[in-house]
C-alpha positions as CSV (number, residue, x, y, z in Angstrom):
1,M,11.1,-8.3,-2.8
2,K,13.9,-10.7,-2.0
3,I,17.5,-9.4,-2.0
4,Y,18.6,-12.7,-3.7
5,T,17.6,-13.8,-7.2
6,R,19.9,-16.7,-7.8
7,T,20.4,-15.5,-11.3
8,G,24.1,-14.7,-10.7
9,D,25.1,-18.0,-9.1
10,K,27.0,-19.2,-12.1
11,G,29.2,-16.1,-12.5
12,S,27.1,-13.8,-14.6
13,T,25.0,-10.7,-13.9
14,Q,22.6,-8.5,-15.6
15,I,23.6,-4.8,-16.5
16,Y,21.8,-2.0,-18.3
17,V,23.3,-0.4,-21.3
18,D,20.9,0.6,-23.9
19,K,19.0,-2.5,-22.9
20,A,19.4,-5.3,-20.3
21,V,22.5,-7.4,-21.1
22,R,23.9,-10.5,-19.3
23,V,27.7,-10.3,-18.7
24,D,30.2,-12.3,-16.8
25,K,30.9,-10.9,-13.3
26,D,34.5,-10.2,-14.3
27,D,33.6,-8.1,-17.2
28,L,35.4,-4.7,-17.4
29,I,32.0,-3.0,-16.8
30,V,31.3,-5.0,-13.8
31,Q,34.8,-4.5,-12.5
32,S,34.4,-0.6,-13.0
33,Y,31.1,-0.7,-11.1
34,G,32.7,-2.6,-8.3
35,E,35.5,-0.2,-8.0
36,M,33.2,2.7,-7.8
37,D,31.0,0.8,-5.3
38,E,34.0,0.1,-3.1
39,L,35.0,3.8,-3.3
40,N,31.4,4.9,-2.4
41,S,31.5,2.5,0.5
42,H,34.8,3.9,1.8
43,I,33.4,7.4,1.4
44,G,30.4,6.2,3.5
45,L,32.8,5.1,6.2
46,L,34.6,8.5,6.0
47,C,31.2,10.1,6.5
48,T,31.1,8.4,10.0
49,M,34.3,10.1,11.0
50,V,33.9,13.7,10.0
51,K,32.2,16.6,11.5
52,A,28.4,17.0,10.6
53,E,29.1,20.0,8.5
54,H,31.1,17.9,6.1
55,K,28.7,15.0,5.7
56,N,26.4,16.7,3.1
57,M,29.5,17.4,0.9
58,L,30.5,13.7,1.0
59,H,26.9,12.5,0.4
60,N,26.8,14.6,-2.7
61,V,30.0,12.9,-3.9
62,Q,28.4,9.6,-3.2
63,R,25.4,10.5,-5.3
64,K,27.6,11.6,-8.2
65,L,29.4,8.3,-8.0
66,F,26.1,6.6,-8.8
67,Q,25.8,9.0,-11.8
68,A,29.2,7.9,-12.9
69,G,28.1,4.3,-12.9
70,F,24.9,5.3,-14.8
71,A,27.1,6.9,-17.4
72,I,28.9,3.6,-17.9
73,S,25.7,1.6,-18.2
74,A,22.8,3.6,-19.7
75,S,22.3,7.2,-18.7
76,T,23.6,9.9,-16.4
77,T,23.1,13.4,-15.2
78,L,27.0,13.7,-14.5
79,Q,28.3,16.8,-16.3
80,Q,31.2,19.2,-16.4
81,D,29.4,21.2,-13.7
82,D,30.0,18.4,-11.3
83,I,33.7,18.5,-12.0
84,D,33.7,22.4,-11.7
85,S,31.9,22.0,-8.3
86,L,34.7,19.6,-7.1
87,E,37.4,22.1,-8.3
88,A,35.5,25.0,-6.3
89,L,35.6,22.7,-3.2
90,I,39.3,21.9,-3.7
91,D,39.9,25.7,-4.0
92,T,37.9,26.6,-1.0
93,L,39.6,24.0,1.3
94,T,43.1,24.8,-0.1
95,N,42.5,28.5,0.7
96,K,42.1,27.5,4.3
97,M,45.4,25.7,4.6
98,S,49.1,26.5,4.2
99,P,50.5,25.6,0.8
100,N,51.5,21.9,0.3
101,T,55.2,21.9,-0.3
102,S,56.0,18.2,-0.3
103,F,54.5,14.8,-0.6
104,V,52.9,13.6,2.7
105,L,52.6,10.2,4.1
106,P,48.9,9.0,4.0
107,G,47.6,9.0,7.6
108,G,47.2,11.5,10.3
109,S,43.8,11.5,12.1
110,T,41.5,8.6,11.6
111,A,39.3,10.6,9.1
112,G,42.4,12.0,7.3
113,A,43.8,8.4,7.0
114,Q,40.3,7.2,5.7
115,A,40.2,10.1,3.2
116,H,43.6,8.9,1.9
117,V,42.3,5.4,1.6
118,C,39.4,6.8,-0.4
119,R,41.8,8.6,-2.6
120,A,43.8,5.5,-3.4
121,V,40.5,3.5,-4.1
122,C,39.4,6.4,-6.4
123,R,42.6,6.1,-8.3
124,R,42.0,2.4,-8.8
125,A,38.5,3.1,-9.9
126,E,39.8,5.7,-12.3
127,R,42.3,3.1,-13.7
128,A,39.4,0.6,-14.2
129,V,37.3,3.1,-16.1
130,I,40.3,4.0,-18.4
131,S,40.8,0.3,-19.2
132,L,37.0,0.0,-19.8
133,A,37.0,3.0,-22.2
134,K,39.5,1.1,-24.4
135,H,36.6,-1.4,-25.1
136,H,33.4,0.4,-24.5
137,D,32.0,4.0,-24.8
138,V,32.5,5.8,-21.6
139,P,31.8,9.5,-21.5
140,E,35.0,11.5,-20.7
141,V,33.1,13.2,-17.9
142,V,33.3,10.0,-15.9
143,Y,37.0,9.7,-15.8
144,A,37.5,13.4,-15.5
145,Y,35.2,13.3,-12.4
146,L,37.1,10.4,-10.9
147,N,40.4,12.2,-11.6
148,R,39.2,15.4,-9.9
149,L,37.6,13.4,-7.1
150,S,41.0,12.0,-6.2
151,D,42.4,15.5,-6.1
152,F,39.6,16.5,-3.8
153,L,40.0,13.6,-1.5
154,F,43.8,14.3,-1.1
155,T,42.9,17.9,-0.2
156,F,40.1,16.8,2.0
157,A,42.6,14.5,3.9
158,R,44.9,17.3,4.5
159,F,42.0,19.6,5.6
160,V,40.6,17.2,8.1
161,N,44.0,16.5,9.4
162,I,44.7,20.2,10.1
163,E,41.2,20.6,11.4
164,A,42.0,17.8,13.9
165,G,45.4,19.5,14.8
166,V,47.3,16.6,13.5
167,D,50.6,17.5,11.6
168,E,51.2,15.9,8.2
169,A,54.3,13.6,8.0
170,P,56.4,14.5,5.0
171,V,57.9,11.9,2.8
């Protein structure tokens, strides 16, 4: 199968809602997909920077981002348990660190800085999905997942910086 179809050369693409639909590439649905795709790619880059013991956790997040996209289009397995799992990860990591008492500058180690980039991209994806929800049915679990994911990515950034022995720079 060829990677190119030439069907999108004039600015439209096919998506799947309850059936296949052709939309412009700047449609809010496509923009939301794109934001989540960019986030997933940034998390993939983050995976190359972290210890092997953290990769499976991040790969699971990547799989859930695909489920968030499926929720926007046609079907998903994303559910409240996935949000609960992120909260449990946040709590586990938080319990291994001293309390966060101030805003911190994004940065630190290479992995910590990339986790902060992921967090910022996640917030943008969340905003895109919220905009989309004003015009299309989007299950609440999608934007709740993205909201919690940004919290996780902030916590993970702090964690990998501490793990690397890099002090956080307060604002």
